[in-house]
CHARMM internal coordinates of N, CA and C (Angstrom, degrees):
IC EDIT
DIST 1 N 1 CA 1.4461
DIST 1 CA 1 C 1.5270
ANGL 1 N 1 CA 1 C 107.77
DIST 1 C 2 N 1.2984
ANGL 1 CA 1 C 2 N 115.07
DIHE 1 N 1 CA 1 C 2 N 129.78
DIST 2 N 2 CA 1.4579
ANGL 1 C 2 N 2 CA 119.43
DIHE 1 CA 1 C 2 N 2 CA 178.71
DIST 2 CA 2 C 1.5230
ANGL 2 N 2 CA 2 C 110.43
DIHE 1 C 2 N 2 CA 2 C -82.84
DIST 2 C 3 N 1.3187
ANGL 2 CA 2 C 3 N 115.77
DIHE 2 N 2 CA 2 C 3 N 166.68
DIST 3 N 3 CA 1.4613
ANGL 2 C 3 N 3 CA 120.33
DIHE 2 CA 2 C 3 N 3 CA 177.62
DIST 3 CA 3 C 1.5259
ANGL 3 N 3 CA 3 C 109.52
DIHE 2 C 3 N 3 CA 3 C -62.90
DIST 3 C 4 N 1.3264
ANGL 3 CA 3 C 4 N 116.31
DIHE 3 N 3 CA 3 C 4 N -39.51
DIST 4 N 4 CA 1.4696
ANGL 3 C 4 N 4 CA 119.99
DIHE 3 CA 3 C 4 N 4 CA 179.04
DIST 4 CA 4 C 1.5269
ANGL 4 N 4 CA 4 C 111.03
DIHE 3 C 4 N 4 CA 4 C -61.92
DIST 4 C 5 N 1.3488
ANGL 4 CA 4 C 5 N 117.47
DIHE 4 N 4 CA 4 C 5 N -43.87
DIST 5 N 5 CA 1.4661
ANGL 4 C 5 N 5 CA 120.70
DIHE 4 CA 4 C 5 N 5 CA 178.27
DIST 5 CA 5 C 1.5229
ANGL 5 N 5 CA 5 C 111.39
DIHE 4 C 5 N 5 CA 5 C -62.95
DIST 5 C 6 N 1.3313
ANGL 5 CA 5 C 6 N 116.58
DIHE 5 N 5 CA 5 C 6 N -42.21
DIST 6 N 6 CA 1.4660
ANGL 5 C 6 N 6 CA 120.31
DIHE 5 CA 5 C 6 N 6 CA 179.31
DIST 6 CA 6 C 1.5263
ANGL 6 N 6 CA 6 C 110.93
DIHE 5 C 6 N 6 CA 6 C -63.80
DIST 6 C 7 N 1.3223
ANGL 6 CA 6 C 7 N 116.80
DIHE 6 N 6 CA 6 C 7 N -41.88
DIST 7 N 7 CA 1.4627
ANGL 6 C 7 N 7 CA 119.03
DIHE 6 CA 6 C 7 N 7 CA -179.65
DIST 7 CA 7 C 1.5328
ANGL 7 N 7 CA 7 C 111.15
DIHE 6 C 7 N 7 CA 7 C -66.57
DIST 7 C 8 N 1.3312
ANGL 7 CA 7 C 8 N 117.39
DIHE 7 N 7 CA 7 C 8 N -34.51
DIST 8 N 8 CA 1.4707
ANGL 7 C 8 N 8 CA 120.31
DIHE 7 CA 7 C 8 N 8 CA 175.81
DIST 8 CA 8 C 1.5322
ANGL 8 N 8 CA 8 C 110.50
DIHE 7 C 8 N 8 CA 8 C -64.24
DIST 8 C 9 N 1.3246
ANGL 8 CA 8 C 9 N 117.29
DIHE 8 N 8 CA 8 C 9 N -40.21
DIST 9 N 9 CA 1.4688
ANGL 8 C 9 N 9 CA 120.10
DIHE 8 CA 8 C 9 N 9 CA 177.55
DIST 9 CA 9 C 1.5205
ANGL 9 N 9 CA 9 C 111.54
DIHE 8 C 9 N 9 CA 9 C -63.61
DIST 9 C 10 N 1.3229
ANGL 9 CA 9 C 10 N 116.38
DIHE 9 N 9 CA 9 C 10 N -39.76
DIST 10 N 10 CA 1.4671
ANGL 9 C 10 N 10 CA 120.33
DIHE 9 CA 9 C 10 N 10 CA 178.46
DIST 10 CA 10 C 1.5199
ANGL 10 N 10 CA 10 C 109.74
DIHE 9 C 10 N 10 CA 10 C -63.31
DIST 10 C 11 N 1.3375
ANGL 10 CA 10 C 11 N 116.87
DIHE 10 N 10 CA 10 C 11 N -44.43
DIST 11 N 11 CA 1.4686
ANGL 10 C 11 N 11 CA 120.18
DIHE 10 CA 10 C 11 N 11 CA 179.10
DIST 11 CA 11 C 1.5241
ANGL 11 N 11 CA 11 C 111.16
DIHE 10 C 11 N 11 CA 11 C -62.54
DIST 11 C 12 N 1.3250
ANGL 11 CA 11 C 12 N 117.65
DIHE 11 N 11 CA 11 C 12 N -44.76
DIST 12 N 12 CA 1.4620
ANGL 11 C 12 N 12 CA 121.37
DIHE 11 CA 11 C 12 N 12 CA -179.53
DIST 12 CA 12 C 1.5223
ANGL 12 N 12 CA 12 C 111.45
DIHE 11 C 12 N 12 CA 12 C -64.18
DIST 12 C 13 N 1.3378
ANGL 12 CA 12 C 13 N 116.69
DIHE 12 N 12 CA 12 C 13 N -39.25
DIST 13 N 13 CA 1.4644
ANGL 12 C 13 N 13 CA 119.29
DIHE 12 CA 12 C 13 N 13 CA -179.51
DIST 13 CA 13 C 1.5215
ANGL 13 N 13 CA 13 C 111.40
DIHE 12 C 13 N 13 CA 13 C -68.23
DIST 13 C 14 N 1.3266
ANGL 13 CA 13 C 14 N 117.59
DIHE 13 N 13 CA 13 C 14 N -32.85
DIST 14 N 14 CA 1.4638
ANGL 13 C 14 N 14 CA 119.79
DIHE 13 CA 13 C 14 N 14 CA 179.48
DIST 14 CA 14 C 1.5266
ANGL 14 N 14 CA 14 C 111.19
DIHE 13 C 14 N 14 CA 14 C -68.13
DIST 14 C 15 N 1.3263
ANGL 14 CA 14 C 15 N 117.00
DIHE 14 N 14 CA 14 C 15 N -30.28
DIST 15 N 15 CA 1.4601
ANGL 14 C 15 N 15 CA 121.01
DIHE 14 CA 14 C 15 N 15 CA 177.18
DIST 15 CA 15 C 1.5282
ANGL 15 N 15 CA 15 C 110.43
DIHE 14 C 15 N 15 CA 15 C -71.29
DIST 15 C 16 N 1.3276
ANGL 15 CA 15 C 16 N 117.01
DIHE 15 N 15 CA 15 C 16 N -35.47
DIST 16 N 16 CA 1.4683
ANGL 15 C 16 N 16 CA 121.53
DIHE 15 CA 15 C 16 N 16 CA -177.38
DIST 16 CA 16 C 1.5225
ANGL 16 N 16 CA 16 C 113.66
DIHE 15 C 16 N 16 CA 16 C -83.66
DIST 16 C 17 N 1.3161
ANGL 16 CA 16 C 17 N 116.90
DIHE 16 N 16 CA 16 C 17 N -15.08
DIST 17 N 17 CA 1.4712
ANGL 16 C 17 N 17 CA 120.79
DIHE 16 CA 16 C 17 N 17 CA -175.74
DIST 17 CA 17 C 1.5229
ANGL 17 N 17 CA 17 C 111.31
DIHE 16 C 17 N 17 CA 17 C -64.91
DIST 17 C 18 N 1.3308
ANGL 17 CA 17 C 18 N 114.22
DIHE 17 N 17 CA 17 C 18 N 139.04
DIST 18 N 18 CA 1.4681
ANGL 17 C 18 N 18 CA 120.99
DIHE 17 CA 17 C 18 N 18 CA 177.98
DIST 18 CA 18 C 1.5265
ANGL 18 N 18 CA 18 C 107.70
DIHE 17 C 18 N 18 CA 18 C -130.46
DIST 18 C 19 N 1.2829
ANGL 18 CA 18 C 19 N 117.13
DIHE 18 N 18 CA 18 C 19 N 110.22
DIST 19 N 19 CA 1.4581
ANGL 18 C 19 N 19 CA 119.06
DIHE 18 CA 18 C 19 N 19 CA 178.99
DIST 19 CA 19 C 1.5107
ANGL 19 N 19 CA 19 C 111.82
DIHE 18 C 19 N 19 CA 19 C 69.98
DIST 19 C 20 N 1.3132
ANGL 19 CA 19 C 20 N 117.87
DIHE 19 N 19 CA 19 C 20 N -126.64
DIST 20 N 20 CA 1.4574
ANGL 19 C 20 N 20 CA 122.23
DIHE 19 CA 19 C 20 N 20 CA -174.65
DIST 20 CA 20 C 1.5190
ANGL 20 N 20 CA 20 C 115.26
DIHE 19 C 20 N 20 CA 20 C -90.54
DIST 20 C 21 N 1.3464
ANGL 20 CA 20 C 21 N 118.14
DIHE 20 N 20 CA 20 C 21 N 28.99
DIST 21 N 21 CA 1.4695
ANGL 20 C 21 N 21 CA 120.51
DIHE 20 CA 20 C 21 N 21 CA -179.82
DIST 21 CA 21 C 1.5250
ANGL 21 N 21 CA 21 C 111.68
DIHE 20 C 21 N 21 CA 21 C -61.40
DIST 21 C 22 N 1.3110
ANGL 21 CA 21 C 22 N 115.14
DIHE 21 N 21 CA 21 C 22 N 146.59
DIST 22 N 22 CA 1.4549
ANGL 21 C 22 N 22 CA 121.99
DIHE 21 CA 21 C 22 N 22 CA 177.79
DIST 22 CA 22 C 1.5188
ANGL 22 N 22 CA 22 C 108.11
DIHE 21 C 22 N 22 CA 22 C -127.29
DIST 22 C 23 N 1.3129
ANGL 22 CA 22 C 23 N 116.83
DIHE 22 N 22 CA 22 C 23 N 125.22
DIST 23 N 23 CA 1.4580
ANGL 22 C 23 N 23 CA 121.94
DIHE 22 CA 22 C 23 N 23 CA 178.35
DIST 23 CA 23 C 1.5215
ANGL 23 N 23 CA 23 C 108.96
DIHE 22 C 23 N 23 CA 23 C -114.49
DIST 23 C 24 N 1.3167
ANGL 23 CA 23 C 24 N 116.92
DIHE 23 N 23 CA 23 C 24 N 133.50
DIST 24 N 24 CA 1.4601
ANGL 23 C 24 N 24 CA 122.03
DIHE 23 CA 23 C 24 N 24 CA 177.88
DIST 24 CA 24 C 1.5196
ANGL 24 N 24 CA 24 C 109.21
DIHE 23 C 24 N 24 CA 24 C -114.44
DIST 24 C 25 N 1.3214
ANGL 24 CA 24 C 25 N 116.44
DIHE 24 N 24 CA 24 C 25 N 134.27
DIST 25 N 25 CA 1.4604
ANGL 24 C 25 N 25 CA 121.06
DIHE 24 CA 24 C 25 N 25 CA 176.80
DIST 25 CA 25 C 1.5192
ANGL 25 N 25 CA 25 C 108.70
DIHE 24 C 25 N 25 CA 25 C -91.02
DIST 25 C 26 N 1.3115
ANGL 25 CA 25 C 26 N 116.26
DIHE 25 N 25 CA 25 C 26 N 126.20
DIST 26 N 26 CA 1.4605
ANGL 25 C 26 N 26 CA 121.47
DIHE 25 CA 25 C 26 N 26 CA 176.94
DIST 26 CA 26 C 1.5212
ANGL 26 N 26 CA 26 C 107.60
DIHE 25 C 26 N 26 CA 26 C -116.59
DIST 26 C 27 N 1.3345
ANGL 26 CA 26 C 27 N 116.11
DIHE 26 N 26 CA 26 C 27 N 105.19
DIST 27 N 27 CA 1.4616
ANGL 26 C 27 N 27 CA 119.23
DIHE 26 CA 26 C 27 N 27 CA -178.13
DIST 27 CA 27 C 1.5272
ANGL 27 N 27 CA 27 C 112.11
DIHE 26 C 27 N 27 CA 27 C -89.32
DIST 27 C 28 N 1.3151
ANGL 27 CA 27 C 28 N 116.69
DIHE 27 N 27 CA 27 C 28 N 1.95
DIST 28 N 28 CA 1.4616
ANGL 27 C 28 N 28 CA 119.32
DIHE 27 CA 27 C 28 N 28 CA 178.35
DIST 28 CA 28 C 1.5156
ANGL 28 N 28 CA 28 C 111.97
DIHE 27 C 28 N 28 CA 28 C 79.24
DIST 28 C 29 N 1.3249
ANGL 28 CA 28 C 29 N 114.94
DIHE 28 N 28 CA 28 C 29 N -163.07
DIST 29 N 29 CA 1.4612
ANGL 28 C 29 N 29 CA 120.32
DIHE 28 CA 28 C 29 N 29 CA -178.73
DIST 29 CA 29 C 1.5214
ANGL 29 N 29 CA 29 C 110.64
DIHE 28 C 29 N 29 CA 29 C -81.02
DIST 29 C 30 N 1.3321
ANGL 29 CA 29 C 30 N 115.12
DIHE 29 N 29 CA 29 C 30 N 148.33
DIST 30 N 30 CA 1.4614
ANGL 29 C 30 N 30 CA 120.04
DIHE 29 CA 29 C 30 N 30 CA 175.94
DIST 30 CA 30 C 1.5237
ANGL 30 N 30 CA 30 C 109.30
DIHE 29 C 30 N 30 CA 30 C -71.80
DIST 30 C 31 N 1.3110
ANGL 30 CA 30 C 31 N 116.22
DIHE 30 N 30 CA 30 C 31 N 143.14
DIST 31 N 31 CA 1.4594
ANGL 30 C 31 N 31 CA 121.12
DIHE 30 CA 30 C 31 N 31 CA 178.73
DIST 31 CA 31 C 1.5185
ANGL 31 N 31 CA 31 C 108.89
DIHE 30 C 31 N 31 CA 31 C -143.53
DIST 31 C 32 N 1.3190
ANGL 31 CA 31 C 32 N 115.52
DIHE 31 N 31 CA 31 C 32 N 139.84
DIST 32 N 32 CA 1.4572
ANGL 31 C 32 N 32 CA 120.41
DIHE 31 CA 31 C 32 N 32 CA 176.08
DIST 32 CA 32 C 1.5241
ANGL 32 N 32 CA 32 C 109.61
DIHE 31 C 32 N 32 CA 32 C -79.80
DIST 32 C 33 N 1.3188
ANGL 32 CA 32 C 33 N 116.57
DIHE 32 N 32 CA 32 C 33 N 139.01
DIST 33 N 33 CA 1.4535
ANGL 32 C 33 N 33 CA 121.09
DIHE 32 CA 32 C 33 N 33 CA 179.68
DIST 33 CA 33 C 1.5278
ANGL 33 N 33 CA 33 C 110.46
DIHE 32 C 33 N 33 CA 33 C -58.63
DIST 33 C 34 N 1.3350
ANGL 33 CA 33 C 34 N 117.13
DIHE 33 N 33 CA 33 C 34 N -38.86
DIST 34 N 34 CA 1.4682
ANGL 33 C 34 N 34 CA 119.94
DIHE 33 CA 33 C 34 N 34 CA 179.82
DIST 34 CA 34 C 1.5295
ANGL 34 N 34 CA 34 C 110.55
DIHE 33 C 34 N 34 CA 34 C -61.69
DIST 34 C 35 N 1.3242
ANGL 34 CA 34 C 35 N 117.62
DIHE 34 N 34 CA 34 C 35 N -42.70
DIST 35 N 35 CA 1.4666
ANGL 34 C 35 N 35 CA 120.99
DIHE 34 CA 34 C 35 N 35 CA 179.19
DIST 35 CA 35 C 1.5278
ANGL 35 N 35 CA 35 C 111.25
DIHE 34 C 35 N 35 CA 35 C -63.00
DIST 35 C 36 N 1.3405
ANGL 35 CA 35 C 36 N 116.16
DIHE 35 N 35 CA 35 C 36 N -43.02
DIST 36 N 36 CA 1.4597
ANGL 35 C 36 N 36 CA 119.71
DIHE 35 CA 35 C 36 N 36 CA 177.74
DIST 36 CA 36 C 1.5219
ANGL 36 N 36 CA 36 C 111.33
DIHE 35 C 36 N 36 CA 36 C -63.39
DIST 36 C 37 N 1.3377
ANGL 36 CA 36 C 37 N 116.12
DIHE 36 N 36 CA 36 C 37 N -41.23
DIST 37 N 37 CA 1.4617
ANGL 36 C 37 N 37 CA 120.89
DIHE 36 CA 36 C 37 N 37 CA 179.31
DIST 37 CA 37 C 1.5226
ANGL 37 N 37 CA 37 C 110.85
DIHE 36 C 37 N 37 CA 37 C -62.24
DIST 37 C 38 N 1.3244
ANGL 37 CA 37 C 38 N 116.56
DIHE 37 N 37 CA 37 C 38 N -46.10
DIST 38 N 38 CA 1.4724
ANGL 37 C 38 N 38 CA 120.88
DIHE 37 CA 37 C 38 N 38 CA 179.44
DIST 38 CA 38 C 1.5248
ANGL 38 N 38 CA 38 C 110.92
DIHE 37 C 38 N 38 CA 38 C -60.65
DIST 38 C 39 N 1.3295
ANGL 38 CA 38 C 39 N 116.60
DIHE 38 N 38 CA 38 C 39 N -40.56
DIST 39 N 39 CA 1.4618
ANGL 38 C 39 N 39 CA 120.39
DIHE 38 CA 38 C 39 N 39 CA -179.49
DIST 39 CA 39 C 1.5301
ANGL 39 N 39 CA 39 C 110.95
DIHE 38 C 39 N 39 CA 39 C -64.77
DIST 39 C 40 N 1.3393
ANGL 39 CA 39 C 40 N 116.59
DIHE 39 N 39 CA 39 C 40 N -44.94
DIST 40 N 40 CA 1.4686
ANGL 39 C 40 N 40 CA 120.61
DIHE 39 CA 39 C 40 N 40 CA 179.46
DIST 40 CA 40 C 1.5207
ANGL 40 N 40 CA 40 C 110.54
DIHE 39 C 40 N 40 CA 40 C -63.18
DIST 40 C 41 N 1.3264
ANGL 40 CA 40 C 41 N 116.68
DIHE 40 N 40 CA 40 C 41 N -41.82
DIST 41 N 41 CA 1.4678
ANGL 40 C 41 N 41 CA 120.90
DIHE 40 CA 40 C 41 N 41 CA 179.30
DIST 41 CA 41 C 1.5231
ANGL 41 N 41 CA 41 C 110.35
DIHE 40 C 41 N 41 CA 41 C -62.21
DIST 41 C 42 N 1.3312
ANGL 41 CA 41 C 42 N 116.62
DIHE 41 N 41 CA 41 C 42 N -44.94
DIST 42 N 42 CA 1.4687
ANGL 41 C 42 N 42 CA 119.34
DIHE 41 CA 41 C 42 N 42 CA -179.21
DIST 42 CA 42 C 1.5271
ANGL 42 N 42 CA 42 C 111.94
DIHE 41 C 42 N 42 CA 42 C -68.21
DIST 42 C 43 N 1.3412
ANGL 42 CA 42 C 43 N 117.19
DIHE 42 N 42 CA 42 C 43 N -32.90
DIST 43 N 43 CA 1.4622
ANGL 42 C 43 N 43 CA 120.14
DIHE 42 CA 42 C 43 N 43 CA 176.42
DIST 43 CA 43 C 1.5263
ANGL 43 N 43 CA 43 C 111.92
DIHE 42 C 43 N 43 CA 43 C -64.68
DIST 43 C 44 N 1.3260
ANGL 43 CA 43 C 44 N 116.74
DIHE 43 N 43 CA 43 C 44 N -25.35
DIST 44 N 44 CA 1.4615
ANGL 43 C 44 N 44 CA 121.42
DIHE 43 CA 43 C 44 N 44 CA 177.44
DIST 44 CA 44 C 1.5333
ANGL 44 N 44 CA 44 C 111.52
DIHE 43 C 44 N 44 CA 44 C -85.61
DIST 44 C 45 N 1.3493
ANGL 44 CA 44 C 45 N 116.47
DIHE 44 N 44 CA 44 C 45 N 1.68
DIST 45 N 45 CA 1.4546
ANGL 44 C 45 N 45 CA 120.24
DIHE 44 CA 44 C 45 N 45 CA 178.41
DIST 45 CA 45 C 1.5162
ANGL 45 N 45 CA 45 C 114.08
DIHE 44 C 45 N 45 CA 45 C 82.58
DIST 45 C 46 N 1.3254
ANGL 45 CA 45 C 46 N 116.54
DIHE 45 N 45 CA 45 C 46 N 18.06
DIST 46 N 46 CA 1.4608
ANGL 45 C 46 N 46 CA 121.40
DIHE 45 CA 45 C 46 N 46 CA -179.53
DIST 46 CA 46 C 1.5158
ANGL 46 N 46 CA 46 C 109.82
DIHE 45 C 46 N 46 CA 46 C -110.55
DIST 46 C 47 N 1.3360
ANGL 46 CA 46 C 47 N 115.65
DIHE 46 N 46 CA 46 C 47 N 170.04
DIST 47 N 47 CA 1.4609
ANGL 46 C 47 N 47 CA 120.80
DIHE 46 CA 46 C 47 N 47 CA 179.40
DIST 47 CA 47 C 1.5201
ANGL 47 N 47 CA 47 C 109.91
DIHE 46 C 47 N 47 CA 47 C -124.33
DIST 47 C 48 N 1.3443
ANGL 47 CA 47 C 48 N 115.33
DIHE 47 N 47 CA 47 C 48 N 150.85
DIST 48 N 48 CA 1.4607
ANGL 47 C 48 N 48 CA 122.23
DIHE 47 CA 47 C 48 N 48 CA -178.31
DIST 48 CA 48 C 1.5245
ANGL 48 N 48 CA 48 C 109.64
DIHE 47 C 48 N 48 CA 48 C -92.85
DIST 48 C 49 N 1.3250
ANGL 48 CA 48 C 49 N 114.55
DIHE 48 N 48 CA 48 C 49 N 134.12
DIST 49 N 49 CA 1.4618
ANGL 48 C 49 N 49 CA 121.30
DIHE 48 CA 48 C 49 N 49 CA 177.86
DIST 49 CA 49 C 1.5249
ANGL 49 N 49 CA 49 C 109.31
DIHE 48 C 49 N 49 CA 49 C -71.15
DIST 49 C 50 N 1.3397
ANGL 49 CA 49 C 50 N 116.66
DIHE 49 N 49 CA 49 C 50 N 137.97
DIST 50 N 50 CA 1.4573
ANGL 49 C 50 N 50 CA 121.68
DIHE 49 CA 49 C 50 N 50 CA 173.58
DIST 50 CA 50 C 1.5214
ANGL 50 N 50 CA 50 C 108.87
DIHE 49 C 50 N 50 CA 50 C -148.17
DIST 50 C 51 N 1.3256
ANGL 50 CA 50 C 51 N 117.55
DIHE 50 N 50 CA 50 C 51 N -174.64
DIST 51 N 51 CA 1.4609
ANGL 50 C 51 N 51 CA 121.42
DIHE 50 CA 50 C 51 N 51 CA -176.65
DIST 51 CA 51 C 1.5279
ANGL 51 N 51 CA 51 C 112.07
DIHE 50 C 51 N 51 CA 51 C -61.69
DIST 51 C 52 N 1.3315
ANGL 51 CA 51 C 52 N 117.37
DIHE 51 N 51 CA 51 C 52 N -34.14
DIST 52 N 52 CA 1.4617
ANGL 51 C 52 N 52 CA 121.43
DIHE 51 CA 51 C 52 N 52 CA -179.10
DIST 52 CA 52 C 1.5291
ANGL 52 N 52 CA 52 C 112.75
DIHE 51 C 52 N 52 CA 52 C -81.38
DIST 52 C 53 N 1.3160
ANGL 52 CA 52 C 53 N 117.69
DIHE 52 N 52 CA 52 C 53 N -22.48
DIST 53 N 53 CA 1.4570
ANGL 52 C 53 N 53 CA 123.03
DIHE 52 CA 52 C 53 N 53 CA -177.38
DIST 53 CA 53 C 1.5300
ANGL 53 N 53 CA 53 C 110.03
DIHE 52 C 53 N 53 CA 53 C -131.77
DIST 53 C 54 N 1.3446
ANGL 53 CA 53 C 54 N 117.14
DIHE 53 N 53 CA 53 C 54 N 78.07
DIST 54 N 54 CA 1.4693
ANGL 53 C 54 N 54 CA 119.32
DIHE 53 CA 53 C 54 N 54 CA -174.53
DIST 54 CA 54 C 1.5293
ANGL 54 N 54 CA 54 C 114.75
DIHE 53 C 54 N 54 CA 54 C -74.52
DIST 54 C 55 N 1.3084
ANGL 54 CA 54 C 55 N 119.34
DIHE 54 N 54 CA 54 C 55 N -18.99
DIST 55 N 55 CA 1.4619
ANGL 54 C 55 N 55 CA 121.79
DIHE 54 CA 54 C 55 N 55 CA -176.65
DIST 55 CA 55 C 1.5243
ANGL 55 N 55 CA 55 C 111.90
DIHE 54 C 55 N 55 CA 55 C -108.00
DIST 55 C 56 N 1.3117
ANGL 55 CA 55 C 56 N 116.19
DIHE 55 N 55 CA 55 C 56 N 51.85
DIST 56 N 56 CA 1.4591
ANGL 55 C 56 N 56 CA 122.22
DIHE 55 CA 55 C 56 N 56 CA -176.55
DIST 56 CA 56 C 1.5350
ANGL 56 N 56 CA 56 C 109.02
DIHE 55 C 56 N 56 CA 56 C -109.82
DIST 56 C 57 N 1.3177
ANGL 56 CA 56 C 57 N 117.49
DIHE 56 N 56 CA 56 C 57 N 173.93
DIST 57 N 57 CA 1.4614
ANGL 56 C 57 N 57 CA 124.42
DIHE 56 CA 56 C 57 N 57 CA -170.76
DIST 57 CA 57 C 1.5358
ANGL 57 N 57 CA 57 C 115.87
DIHE 56 C 57 N 57 CA 57 C -59.44
DIST 57 C 58 N 1.3254
ANGL 57 CA 57 C 58 N 117.39
DIHE 57 N 57 CA 57 C 58 N -55.19
DIST 58 N 58 CA 1.4630
ANGL 57 C 58 N 58 CA 121.11
DIHE 57 CA 57 C 58 N 58 CA -173.27
DIST 58 CA 58 C 1.5148
ANGL 58 N 58 CA 58 C 112.00
DIHE 57 C 58 N 58 CA 58 C -130.18
DIST 58 C 59 N 1.3225
ANGL 58 CA 58 C 59 N 114.94
DIHE 58 N 58 CA 58 C 59 N 149.82
DIST 59 N 59 CA 1.4622
ANGL 58 C 59 N 59 CA 121.19
DIHE 58 CA 58 C 59 N 59 CA 177.05
DIST 59 CA 59 C 1.5219
ANGL 59 N 59 CA 59 C 108.47
DIHE 58 C 59 N 59 CA 59 C -117.38
DIST 59 C 60 N 1.3142
ANGL 59 CA 59 C 60 N 116.47
DIHE 59 N 59 CA 59 C 60 N 136.87
DIST 60 N 60 CA 1.4668
ANGL 59 C 60 N 60 CA 120.86
DIHE 59 CA 59 C 60 N 60 CA 175.36
DIST 60 CA 60 C 1.5140
ANGL 60 N 60 CA 60 C 107.52
DIHE 59 C 60 N 60 CA 60 C -98.23
DIST 60 C 61 N 1.3316
ANGL 60 CA 60 C 61 N 115.73
DIHE 60 N 60 CA 60 C 61 N 125.15
DIST 61 N 61 CA 1.4587
ANGL 60 C 61 N 61 CA 121.57
DIHE 60 CA 60 C 61 N 61 CA -177.64
DIST 61 CA 61 C 1.5148
ANGL 61 N 61 CA 61 C 109.14
DIHE 60 C 61 N 61 CA 61 C -119.79
DIST 61 C 62 N 1.3364
ANGL 61 CA 61 C 62 N 116.61
DIHE 61 N 61 CA 61 C 62 N 129.26
DIST 62 N 62 CA 1.4609
ANGL 61 C 62 N 62 CA 120.99
DIHE 61 CA 61 C 62 N 62 CA 177.18
DIST 62 CA 62 C 1.5239
ANGL 62 N 62 CA 62 C 108.96
DIHE 61 C 62 N 62 CA 62 C -79.86
DIST 62 C 63 N 1.3184
ANGL 62 CA 62 C 63 N 116.22
DIHE 62 N 62 CA 62 C 63 N 137.62
DIST 63 N 63 CA 1.4527
ANGL 62 C 63 N 63 CA 121.57
DIHE 62 CA 62 C 63 N 63 CA 174.16
DIST 63 CA 63 C 1.5162
ANGL 63 N 63 CA 63 C 108.39
DIHE 62 C 63 N 63 CA 63 C -130.90
DIST 63 C 64 N 1.2941
ANGL 63 CA 63 C 64 N 116.06
DIHE 63 N 63 CA 63 C 64 N 162.94
DIST 64 N 64 CA 1.4705
ANGL 63 C 64 N 64 CA 121.45
DIHE 63 CA 63 C 64 N 64 CA 178.59
DIST 64 CA 64 C 1.5138
ANGL 64 N 64 CA 64 C 107.10
DIHE 63 C 64 N 64 CA 64 C -100.96
DIST 64 C 65 N 1.3210
ANGL 64 CA 64 C 65 N 116.10
DIHE 64 N 64 CA 64 C 65 N 128.56
DIST 65 N 65 CA 1.4583
ANGL 64 C 65 N 65 CA 118.98
DIHE 64 CA 64 C 65 N 65 CA 179.41
DIST 65 CA 65 C 1.5226
ANGL 65 N 65 CA 65 C 110.15
DIHE 64 C 65 N 65 CA 65 C -77.14
DIST 65 C 66 N 1.3063
ANGL 65 CA 65 C 66 N 115.52
DIHE 65 N 65 CA 65 C 66 N 150.52
DIST 66 N 66 CA 1.4604
ANGL 65 C 66 N 66 CA 120.98
DIHE 65 CA 65 C 66 N 66 CA 177.16
DIST 66 CA 66 C 1.5160
ANGL 66 N 66 CA 66 C 109.20
DIHE 65 C 66 N 66 CA 66 C -88.46
DIST 66 C 67 N 1.2995
ANGL 66 CA 66 C 67 N 115.49
DIHE 66 N 66 CA 66 C 67 N 137.38
DIST 67 N 67 CA 1.4713
ANGL 66 C 67 N 67 CA 120.24
DIHE 66 CA 66 C 67 N 67 CA 178.45
DIST 67 CA 67 C 1.5215
ANGL 67 N 67 CA 67 C 109.40
DIHE 66 C 67 N 67 CA 67 C -71.83
DIST 67 C 68 N 1.3267
ANGL 67 CA 67 C 68 N 115.03
DIHE 67 N 67 CA 67 C 68 N 140.62
DIST 68 N 68 CA 1.4508
ANGL 67 C 68 N 68 CA 118.29
DIHE 67 CA 67 C 68 N 68 CA 174.23
DIST 68 CA 68 C 1.4416
ANGL 68 N 68 CA 68 C 110.96
DIHE 67 C 68 N 68 CA 68 C 108.07
END
COOR INIT
IC SEED 1 N 1 CA 1 C
IC BUILD
């Protein structure tokens, strides 16, 4: 869940609140994007390229996001 998504949930819950209502945000368990990517790739029957397996189906490359 991104900060923007969480803030939207907070705004929506404040509109729905009546009196002493309490809303809790449950974002679930933390997960690394790389782990999720590897799982999705393996579910498709493919393998991730790494140092031990250079001639495999897909490579995961880290990039830096641009602000804004």
